[in-house]
N, C-alpha and C positions, 0 to 999 in steps of 0.2 A: 890161752885164757888170760885176759887182761884184768887189771884191778878195777873195782867199782869205787868211785869217789864217795867219801863220807865227810861232810862238812858240818862244823858246829856253827851254824848261821844264826841261831836264835838261842835264848837262855833256857829253852825247854829242855828239861832233863832227858837224856837219852839212855837207852838200855843196851848193855853189852851182854850178849848171850855167850857163855863160855862152855866149850866141849870138855868134859872131864875124862873122856876115854875115846879110844879109836873106834869102839863099837858105836858110841853115841854119834860120832862124826859120820861113820859109814851109813848108819840107818836114817840120818836126817835128810829131809827133802827141802829143796829151796823154798817151797811154799810154806812149810811149817816153820822154818827158821825166820822167814820174813814176818810171820805173824807174831813171833815170840820176842823179837829184838830188833834194834836198829842197825847193829853191827855185830858180827859173830867173831869170837876169839878162838883161834886155834893154837893150842899149847904144843909147840913143837917138841918141847922137852918131854911131855907126856907121850906123844906119839913115838918118839925115838926110844923111850924107855920100854914101851909096850911091844913095839914091832921092829925096832932097830932101823927104821927108814922113814923119811918124810918126803917122799916123792909128791910133786904137785898133783898127780893124778888122784891123790887121796881126797882132795877137796874140789876137784873139777866139777862135781855135780852142784856146787854152790857158786857157779860163775856169775850169777845175778846178784849175789849178796856182798856187801862191803865186808872185807875180812881184816881182822887185827891179828897179827902174829906175835907170839911171845915165846921166848926160850929162857925160862925162869932160872935164875941162879939158885942152887940148892939151899943157900943160907936164907932165902926168902920164899921157900916153899917149892922149889924146883924138884923134878922127879929124878934128875940125874946129877951126879957129882962130876960135872965137866967144867972146864975152865972157859974163860972169855973167848978164846980163839975158836973153840968148838961151838960155842953158842952163836958166835957171829956167823960161822959157816951154816948153821941151821937157819938163821934169819935170812942170810943172803940167798938161800935156796928158794925163798918165798917172795922175794922183793917184787917180782913181776906181777904177782897177784895181790900184793899188800896195799890196802887202803891206808892202814896205820901199822906202826911197829911199837912194841913195848920194850923199853930198856930201863933197868933199875937205876936210880940215882947213884947207888954204890958202884955201878958199872960204867958211869959216864967217862971217866978218865981212860979206863982200859979198853973201851969200845970206841975210842975217838975216830978210828978209821971208818967204822960203819956209820957213825953219826955224820961224817963228812959226805959219805956216799948218799945217805938219806937226804941231806940238804941239796946235793946236786940233782937228785932225782925228784925233789920236791915231795917227798913222802913224809907226812907229819908223824911225830912220835910222842908217846906218853912216857914221862919220867916217873917211875913207880917206886914206892917205898912201903915195905911191909914189916910189921912186927907182930909175930904170933904169940908173944908172951905178955905184952902190955901196951898201953897207949903211951907213946913217948911224951916227954915234956913238950909243951907248946913251942918253946924256943927251938927244939930239935926239928919239929915239923916245919917251922918257919925257915930254918936254915936249909932244909932239904928243898923247900919250894923255891928259895933263892937260887940254889944250885941248878934246879930244873930250868928256871927262867933264863939264867945266864948261859946255859948250854944250848938254848934254842928249842926246848921242848914246847909242844903245842898245849900240853896238859900236864899238870902235876897230880898224881894219884897217890893217896895215902890210905892204907888199910891196916888196922891194928886191932888187937884184942881189947875188948872193953870189960872192965871188972865191976863197974858200978854205974848207976844213973848219972853220977857226977862226971864220969868219963864220957858218957854219951853227950851230956850237955857241953863239955869242953870241946869235943870233936865237932859238934854243930857250930859252936862259936868260932872255931878255926875255919870252918867252911864259909861262914858268913863274912869273914874278914876279907879285905882286898889284898891279894898277894901279888898283883901285877901279872898274873897268869891264870887261866881257867883251872879250876881245882875240882877233883873228884875224890870224895871221901866215903869211907864205909867202915863199919865195925865188923869184928869177927867174934865168934863165941855166942853165948846165950842171948846177948843183947843185939846180935847182928841183924835180925829181921827188922826190928823197930828202928835201928840206926840207919838202915838203908832207905827207909821212907823219910825219916827226919832229915837226913843229909840231902836227899833229893829235893825235899821241900825247901831246904836252905840254900839250894843252888848247885848241888853236885852235878857236874855236866855229864858224867858217865857213871852208870849204876849197874853193877854186875849181878847177873843171875846165871844159873846153869841150864844148858840145853841137854835134853836126854834124861838120864837117870842118876848121873854122878856129879855131885857138887865139887867145885874146885877150891872152896874155902869153907871153914867152919861157920855154920849158921846161914849159908847162902840161900836165897830164894830160888825157886823154880823161875826161869826167865819169863815165861808167859804170865805167871801170877804177878811177878814184879812189875811187868809192863802195864798190866791192868790196874794195879794199885797206884802206881805213879801217875797214871793218866787221870786219876781222881783227886790228886792233890792240888791245893791252891798254893802257889809259890809264896814263900815267906821271906821278907827282906827287912832288915833293921831300918 
């Protein structure tokens, strides 16, 4: 099973469908996934936590779908308290099928060996940043975006809990700014659904929903509904 390419060739917002459980992954068909999203995320930390193994046979039925693999650190929502070496092993087990890889900004230094391998294999990667408690200061988001760019990431992703409409507006303003790297932003919590539409309309290149029945972040849309909603948006630019 080889990987399927996934390119960000146009500014059109793309939808990432994320599997929240091994059951959701097992029961998904390639045709249904294709209708619901542009690229499917497989959370290796979730699979490992549920079943103790992440054999590529688990996603072989999605051989026609571009796949994004993530092994999330527990500090940013991961399902397992495992260190960088173990998470790199999980990710390396999927590189032959990976269209993209997700690595946290906080893990850039400790996963330098894997980043070098991704560069050699020309596998693009997302530098992600999550805060489940608050929306960080804009300066902190800008610094994270700079780190992502300097490390060679293809996209900087920021997901944070929004406490007010002012937070929502500030996140959209961050999305609209030029950071020298494609950016994907989204809110979590009660304002998450509206934030994911506003951020997509403001240029978020990757917009996450869930595949199956299990969300992978607070306030996340069902992927099929998100894809339909985003298709009806008119892009907004300053």
